[in-house]
N, C-alpha and C positions, 0 to 999 in steps of 0.2 A: 504494500500500500504506500503510495507516494503522496506526500503532502507538503505544501509550503507553509511552514508553521510561523514564520517570522518575517515581517517586512522590515528590511534594514533601513528604510527611509527615515524612521524616527531615530535610529541609532546614528546614522550618518549625520543627520541634522544636529543632533545633540553633541556630537563630537566636533562639529564645525568643518566637516569635509566639504570641499568645493564641488560644484556640479560638473565643471569641465576643467581639464588640465591639458591645454593644447601646447603650451610652451615647455621648454626644458625646465625641470624643477630641481632646485638644489637638493641634494640627498637629505640634508637635515630637515627639510620641509616636505619631503616626499610622502611621508605617512599621512599628512594632512590632505593629500590629493587622491589617495587610494579610495576607490569606490567599490562597494559590494552591492549586489542587487537583492537577492533573497537567499535563504538557506533551505535546501530541500532535503528531506529525510526519506529513507525507505528501509524496511527491515522489520523483523518480528517484534522488536521491543522499543522502537524509537518514536512511534506515532504520538505518544503522550508527553513528549519532551517539552519543557519550557525553556525559552532562550532569553538570556539577558546579557548586558554588558556592564562591566564595572568601570570605575572612573578612568582606569588606564587602558581602556578599550580592549580588554580581554573579552572573549566570547565564552559564556558559560552556559552549557546545556545541562539542565537538571532533569533527572528521570525519577518519576515516582513509582513506576511499575516495571523497571527493567530487572527481571528475575529469571534465573535459570535453575531448574529443579532436576534432580536425579541425573541420569546419563543423558544430558541434553545440551544443545547449543543455541544461544540467542545472538542476534546480530543487529547492527545498525550501520547504514551507509549514508554518509552526509556529503552534500555537494554545495560548494560556495563559489559562485562566479565573482571574479574580481577584475575591475577595470584598472589598468595600470597606465600612468602617464608616460609620455615620451621621455627618454633619457633615464628611466628608472627600472630597476628589477625588484621584484618582491621575492622573499624567501618563504619557505614552508614554516608554518607556526609550530612551536613546541606544543605538544598535546599532553595533558595531565589527566589521568584516569583516577577516580576515587570510588571505592566500593568496599564490599566485604564478601567473603566466600569461604566455603570449605575449600580444600585444595582444588584449584581450577587453572585453566589455561586461557589467558587473555591474548588475543591476536589483534595487532594494530598495523594498519597501513595508512601512511600519509603521503600523498603524491599529487602532482599536477596531472589532470586528465590528459590522456594521450601518451604519458610517460610510463615506462615500466616501473613496477613497484616491487618491493620485497616486504613480505609480511614479517613483523617481529613477533616472536612467540615469547610471552612473559608469564612465568609461573606466579600465581597469586594465592594468598590464603589469609584468613583472619581479616582484619581491617587493613586496607592497602591504599597506597598512593603510588602510582607508577607513571613514569614520564617517558614519552617517545620524542626524541630529538632528531628526527630525520632531517638531513640537510639537502637542500635543493633550491635552485634559483630559477625564476622565470626568464624568458627571453627579454631582450631590451624593449621596454615599452609595450610588451605583448600582454594582452588580456589573457587571463588564465581562469581555469576552473580548479579549485583546490578540492581534492577528494579525501575523505577519511572513511575507512572501513574498520569497524571494530566488532569483535565477537568474543563471547565468554562461553567456555565449555566446561561443564562439571562432570565428574565421573559419578558422584553421589552427593547427597546433601543439597544445599542451595548456594547460589551466588547472586550478587547483584552489583550493578553499576549505579552509583548515586549521581555522579556528574562527570562530564568531560569538559575540560577547559582548554581553549585554544588561545595561545599568547597573541599579543599584538604582532601583526605581520612585520618581519624585519624588512628593511629597504636598503638599497645601495645604488650608487651611480652605475650605469651600464659598464660592463667590462668586456 
């Protein structure tokens, strides 16, 4: 089930992002010109996510019902289109997962759509905070679609993801 759960117009306006960035932008100001459109979710557990931003423009997705029981797997695929100004590259965000589980396997993929990705397999148990710091940069001034695929698989017992936080997008001058 695919749904657009959050219009980024309010977020962008509240952070003071500009509507258009047609000229070359100094790297120190590049984050002020990055635009996102909407965030789309698909998967067994992410339809009930709430999305918010903190003051430093992190994106926080809170899940009230992401649970995995018994020998089961639950997943969420997230897509974020990003408009990038000329002369700038954006990097992949750092992703932080918070949850609790009997021993389980958390799988995380963070990548630009169209690029190859490698799933990171992370063992989790009890209350956990796990970070995925995949490194990658967009093309110069190239609009991108950031993809995040997450899954939690338990052998027995229960597991849950409480939240996924994406850091502010890193930026740099084109190289």
